[in-house]
C-alpha positions in Angstrom: 105.7 223.0 64.3 105.3 221.2 67.7 109.0 220.4 67.7 109.8 224.1 67.2 107.5 225.1 70.0 109.3 222.6 72.5 112.7 223.6 71.2 111.9 227.3 71.8 110.7 226.4 75.4 114.0 224.6 76.1 116.3 227.3 74.6 114.6 230.4 76.1 115.9 229.7 79.7 119.4 229.2 78.4 119.3 232.5 76.5 117.9 234.4 79.4 120.6 233.0 81.8 123.5 233.8 79.4 122.4 237.4 78.8 122.5 238.6 82.4 124.3 241.8 83.0 127.6 241.8 85.0 126.9 243.0 88.6 128.3 246.5 89.2 129.6 247.7 92.6 131.5 250.9 93.5 135.3 250.6 93.5 135.4 251.5 97.3 135.3 248.4 99.5 132.4 247.9 101.8 132.4 245.9 105.0 129.8 244.7 107.5 130.5 243.4 111.0 129.0 239.9 111.5 130.2 238.7 114.9 133.0 238.5 117.4 133.7 235.3 119.4 135.6 235.2 122.7 137.1 231.8 123.8 139.8 230.2 126.0 142.8 229.0 124.1 146.5 228.1 124.5 149.3 230.2 123.1 152.3 228.7 121.2 154.2 228.3 124.5 151.4 226.3 126.1 150.1 229.1 128.3 146.4 229.5 128.8 145.0 232.8 127.4 141.9 234.4 126.0 141.3 234.5 122.3 138.9 236.5 120.1 137.8 236.1 116.5 136.4 239.0 114.4 134.3 238.0 111.5 133.1 240.5 108.9 131.7 240.5 105.3 133.4 242.4 102.6 132.9 243.3 98.9 135.1 245.3 96.6 133.8 246.4 93.2 137.1 246.6 91.3 138.5 243.4 92.9 141.8 244.9 94.1 141.8 243.9 97.7 144.7 242.5 99.6 148.5 243.0 99.5 151.3 241.0 98.1 153.9 239.6 100.5 156.2 242.6 101.4 159.4 242.7 99.3 161.2 245.4 101.3 160.2 248.2 98.8 156.5 248.1 99.5 155.2 251.1 101.4 151.9 249.7 102.6 152.2 246.8 105.0 148.7 246.8 106.4 145.2 247.1 104.9 142.9 246.3 107.8 143.0 249.0 110.5 141.6 248.5 114.0 140.9 250.9 116.9 140.3 249.5 120.3 137.9 251.1 122.9 137.6 250.1 126.6 134.6 250.9 128.7 135.8 253.3 131.5 133.2 254.5 133.9 130.4 253.5 131.6 131.9 255.3 128.5 133.7 253.7 125.6 137.1 255.4 125.4 139.8 254.9 122.8 142.9 253.2 124.3 146.3 254.9 124.3 149.1 253.5 122.1 150.7 251.7 125.1 147.6 249.7 126.0 148.5 246.0 126.3 145.4 244.9 124.4 145.8 247.5 121.5 145.9 245.5 118.3 148.3 246.0 115.5 147.0 246.6 112.0 146.6 243.5 109.8 147.4 242.4 106.3 144.7 241.0 104.2 146.3 238.6 101.7 146.4 239.4 97.9 143.2 238.5 96.1 142.3 238.7 92.4 139.6 237.4 90.2 140.0 236.5 86.6 137.4 237.1 83.9 135.1 240.0 83.3 133.5 240.2 86.7 136.2 241.5 89.1 133.9 241.9 92.1 135.3 240.3 95.3 132.9 239.2 98.1 133.4 237.1 101.1 134.0 236.8 104.8 137.2 237.6 106.6 138.1 236.2 110.0 140.9 237.7 112.2 142.0 236.0 115.4 143.4 237.9 118.4 145.3 236.5 121.3 145.0 238.4 124.6 148.3 237.3 126.1 148.3 239.9 128.9 144.5 240.0 129.6 143.6 240.1 133.3 140.0 239.7 134.5 140.8 242.6 137.0 141.2 244.9 134.0 138.3 246.6 132.4 137.0 243.7 130.3 134.4 245.5 128.1 135.8 246.5 124.8 134.7 247.4 121.3 136.6 247.6 118.0 136.1 250.1 115.1 137.7 248.8 111.9 138.0 249.6 108.2 139.9 248.2 105.2 141.8 249.8 102.3 142.3 248.3 98.8 145.3 248.5 96.5 144.0 251.8 94.9 143.9 253.4 98.4 140.1 253.3 98.4 138.9 253.2 102.0 135.9 251.3 103.1 133.2 252.4 105.5 134.1 252.0 109.2 132.2 249.3 111.2 132.0 248.8 114.9 131.7 245.6 116.8 129.1 245.3 119.6 130.4 245.6 123.2 132.5 242.6 123.9 133.0 241.1 127.4 136.4 239.4 127.4 135.7 237.6 130.6 132.6 235.8 129.1 133.2 233.3 126.3 130.4 233.9 123.8 129.6 235.1 120.3 128.8 238.8 120.2 126.7 239.9 117.2 125.8 243.3 115.8 123.2 245.0 118.0 120.4 246.7 116.1 
């Protein structure tokens, strides 16, 4: 009888762990701004320039984030979309299309999970090079950004904090 009691105590945690429900999340991706780092760097030609690195958290409930390498027939070539704002006379203003710092859209690589749980979670880091940045320009910027999955589900839009390109630092979400 004592042996059965101890056996039950040992088996109960194993049973409770194996019977957990699979986590459920909505099919629309969700993102969360973490931080933006500004730093000095060197471009591929050996020129000094400013760099920036956007870090954000993501989760996608149906696990269909990222795009395959384009094959010429693919209509979507980007799935991370950015809007740049510059501070002009104290007000954040969206930049025109011809602004030299305006970023292009990005491609998040193809991701897929195997098994029953298809949820994708993680952190994405995007690096920018400000090749034509001049400290005489307005140096306070902000980005709004969102992602889109392969089912065309669009995430929430997140905003960075105000970023001072002339100051190397890590800019976190302001509460």
